[in-house]
C-alpha positions in Angstrom: -81.3 -32.4 -52.3 -84.2 -31.6 -50.3 -87.5 -30.1 -51.9 -89.3 -27.2 -50.8 -92.6 -27.6 -52.7 -94.4 -31.1 -53.2 -93.6 -30.2 -56.9 -90.1 -31.1 -56.4 -90.2 -33.4 -54.1 -92.1 -35.8 -57.0 -89.2 -34.7 -59.2 -86.9 -36.2 -56.9 -88.2 -38.9 -56.2 -89.6 -39.8 -59.4 -85.3 -39.3 -60.6 -84.7 -42.3 -57.2 -87.1 -44.6 -59.0 -85.5 -44.1 -62.3 -82.1 -44.8 -61.0 -83.1 -47.7 -59.4 -85.0 -49.0 -63.1 -81.8 -48.2 -64.7 -80.1 -49.9 -62.3 -81.9 -52.9 -61.1 -82.7 -53.9 -64.9 -79.7 -52.8 -67.1 -81.5 -49.7 -69.0 -79.5 -46.8 -70.1 -81.6 -43.8 -68.2 -80.7 -40.2 -68.8 -82.5 -37.8 -66.6 -83.1 -33.8 -68.3 -84.2 -31.1 -65.9 -85.3 -28.5 -68.0 -85.0 -25.1 -67.3 -87.9 -23.0 -68.1 -88.7 -24.2 -71.6 -90.0 -21.3 -74.0 -92.0 -21.0 -77.1 -94.7 -19.2 -78.8 -97.0 -22.4 -78.3 -96.9 -22.9 -75.1 -100.2 -21.8 -72.9 -98.7 -21.3 -69.5 -96.0 -20.0 -68.0 -94.8 -16.3 -67.2 -94.1 -14.9 -70.6 -98.1 -16.3 -72.0 -99.7 -14.8 -68.3 -97.7 -11.5 -69.0 -98.7 -11.4 -72.8 -102.3 -12.4 -71.8 -102.7 -9.9 -68.5 -101.4 -7.0 -70.5 -104.3 -8.4 -73.4 -106.2 -7.7 -71.0 -105.4 -4.1 -68.5 -102.6 -3.2 -70.9 -102.0 0.3 -68.2 -100.3 -2.6 -65.4 -99.2 -5.7 -64.9 -99.1 -7.9 -61.7 -96.4 -10.0 -61.3 -96.5 -12.6 -58.7 -94.0 -12.4 -56.2 -91.0 -9.3 -56.2 -89.7 -9.2 -59.9 -86.3 -10.5 -58.7 -86.5 -14.1 -58.4 -84.0 -15.5 -61.4 -84.7 -18.2 -63.6 -83.2 -19.7 -67.0 -84.9 -20.0 -70.3 -84.8 -21.9 -73.1 -86.2 -22.0 -76.3 -87.8 -24.8 -77.3 -86.1 -25.9 -80.1 -82.8 -25.2 -77.9 -84.1 -27.7 -75.8 -85.2 -30.2 -78.5 -81.4 -29.9 -79.3 -80.3 -30.9 -75.9 -82.3 -33.6 -75.8 -81.1 -35.5 -78.5 -77.4 -34.5 -78.1 -78.1 -36.2 -74.6 -79.4 -39.3 -75.6 -77.1 -39.9 -78.5 -74.0 -38.8 -76.5 -74.6 -40.6 -72.6 -72.6 -43.4 -72.5 -72.7 -44.2 -68.9 -76.2 -46.6 -67.8 -77.6 -43.1 -66.1 -76.8 -39.7 -66.3 -78.4 -36.5 -65.4 -78.0 -32.9 -67.2 -79.6 -29.7 -66.8 -80.7 -28.4 -69.9 -81.2 -24.4 -70.0 -79.7 -21.5 -71.7 -75.9 -20.6 -70.3 -77.2 -17.3 -68.3 -80.5 -16.4 -66.4 -82.6 -12.7 -66.0 -84.6 -12.1 -64.1 -88.9 -11.8 -63.5 -88.3 -8.2 -63.7 -86.6 -8.3 -66.7 -88.7 -10.6 -68.4 -91.7 -7.9 -67.5 -89.7 -5.6 -69.2 -88.9 -7.6 -72.0 -92.9 -8.2 -72.8 -93.8 -4.8 -72.2 -91.6 -3.5 -74.7 -92.5 -6.4 -77.6 -96.0 -5.1 -77.1 -94.9 -1.7 -77.6 -96.6 -0.2 -74.6 -95.5 2.7 -72.2 -96.5 3.2 -69.2 -97.0 -0.1 -67.6 -97.5 0.1 -64.0 -96.4 -3.4 -62.6 -97.9 -4.4 -59.2 -96.0 -7.1 -57.2 -97.5 -9.8 -55.2 -94.9 -11.5 -53.0 -95.4 -14.4 -50.6 -92.8 -16.0 -48.2 -89.4 -14.4 -48.8 -90.1 -12.7 -52.2 -91.4 -15.5 -54.1 -93.9 -16.2 -55.9 -96.4 -18.8 -53.8 -95.5 -21.4 -51.1 -92.4 -23.9 -52.7 -91.4 -21.4 -55.3 -87.8 -20.8 -55.0 -85.5 -17.9 -55.8 -82.9 -18.6 -57.8 -83.5 -21.7 -60.8 -80.2 -20.8 -62.5 -79.0 -24.0 -63.7 -75.7 -24.6 -64.6 -75.1 -26.9 -67.9 -71.5 -27.2 -68.1 -72.0 -31.0 -68.5 -74.4 -31.1 -71.5 -71.9 -28.6 -72.7 -68.6 -31.2 -72.9 -71.4 -33.2 -74.8 -71.1 -30.7 -77.8 -74.5 -28.7 -76.7 -74.3 -24.4 -77.6 -78.0 -23.3 -77.0 -78.4 -20.7 -80.2 -80.3 -18.0 -77.4 -79.9 -16.9 -74.0 -82.7 -16.6 -71.9 -83.1 -12.5 -72.8 -83.4 -14.3 -76.6 -85.5 -16.6 -75.7 -88.3 -14.7 -74.0 -87.8 -12.2 -76.5 -88.4 -14.4 -79.8 -91.4 -15.6 -77.7 -92.7 -13.0 -77.3 -92.9 -11.3 -79.8 -94.5 -14.3 -81.4 -97.0 -14.1 -79.0 -97.8 -10.7 -79.1 -98.8 -10.7 -82.9 -101.2 -13.6 -82.0 -105.2 -12.5 -81.2 -106.7 -15.6 -79.6 -104.5 -15.5 -76.2 -107.5 -15.4 -74.2 
């Protein structure tokens, strides 16, 4: 584990603290590393960002990075289900699980889903890459989580990344109070 951002380093440090506390005091601990959780109630993240930007300027969409960043998206209902399964079925004192769908898509594909769900055509994408095509210093190009360990406990996401994004955008696109 070699985080490339302060955010990543803080998460790694917290996991180490939780591990030490679990071992020292005999407390069960389950670490969950979530992919991008999406749902129409959220008010941040790439899906929200794209919808708001397109509401303001339907002919153009600013994409942070080069659009080829790979991400896994999980719908909030699946994330909650995974959380419950991990807590109930994990039988060791300390365990770490990735919580994600079974696949991943690019940021460009997310943009395409948002444009389509909003019924827009001819939208010009404007890319804003920083170092190596990512969105900001410390961002990673690929965040595609494997969930084999969680699946072994019985978790099976009901949606893939594209379906989770689509379900979120469909509801978000209908809202009028996005700003």
